C-alpha positions in Angstrom: -26.7 32.9 7.6 -28.2 29.4 7.7 -25.2 28.0 5.2 -22.4 30.1 7.5 -24.0 28.3 10.5 -24.2 25.1 8.8 -20.6 25.4 7.9 -19.5 26.5 11.3 -20.9 23.2 12.9 -19.6 21.2 10.3 -16.6 21.8 10.4 -16.5 22.2 14.8 -18.2 18.6 14.9 -16.0 17.2 11.6 -12.2 18.6 13.9 -14.0 16.9 16.9 -14.3 14.0 15.4 -10.8 13.9 14.2 -9.3 14.5 17.4 -11.3 11.6 19.3 -10.5 9.7 16.7 -6.7 10.4 16.5 -6.6 9.9 20.3 -8.2 6.7 20.2 -5.9 5.8 18.1 -3.2 6.7 19.9 -3.8 5.5 23.2 -4.4 2.3 21.2 -1.5 1.4 20.1 0.4 2.6 23.2 -1.3 -0.1 24.8 -0.8 -2.4 22.7 3.2 -2.4 23.1 2.4 -1.9 26.7 3.6 -5.4 28.6 1.4 -4.9 31.5 -1.6 -4.6 29.4 -3.5 -7.4 28.3 -4.2 -6.8 24.5 -7.9 -8.6 24.5 -8.8 -6.3 27.5 -8.1 -3.1 25.3 -9.9 -4.0 22.3 -13.1 -5.1 25.1 -12.9 -1.3 26.1 -12.3 0.9 23.2 -14.1 -0.9 20.4 -17.9 0.1 22.1 -16.7 3.5 22.6 -15.2 3.9 19.3 -18.4 3.0 17.6 -20.5 5.3 19.6 -18.5 8.3 19.3 -18.3 7.9 15.5 -21.7 6.9 15.0 -23.3 9.6 16.9 -20.7 12.1 15.0 -21.6 11.0 11.7 -25.5 10.7 12.6 -25.0 14.4 13.1 -23.0 15.4 10.6 -25.9 13.0 7.8 -28.6 15.3 10.0 -27.0 18.2 9.6 -26.6 18.2 5.7 -29.8 16.6 4.9 -31.4 19.4 7.0 -29.7 21.9 5.2 -30.6 20.3 1.7 -34.0 20.2 2.5 -34.6 24.0 2.9 -32.7 24.8 -0.1 -34.9 23.0 -2.0 -38.1 25.3 -1.1 
């Protein structure tokens, strides 16, 4: 039961991370080619948000993996 729950959580987090990263890359690519937008401002806005989202999801995935492995060894 716990393995199924871990798999479901890992799958949801991975899919959400993929959607967020693809969305942010799409917005970045659109903004880079828009003439009205200053490219240096785009990088200032997106870089911290991108790092926070990716770091949070990777931390969550690592925590789920570590907690799942810890229970199996006991």
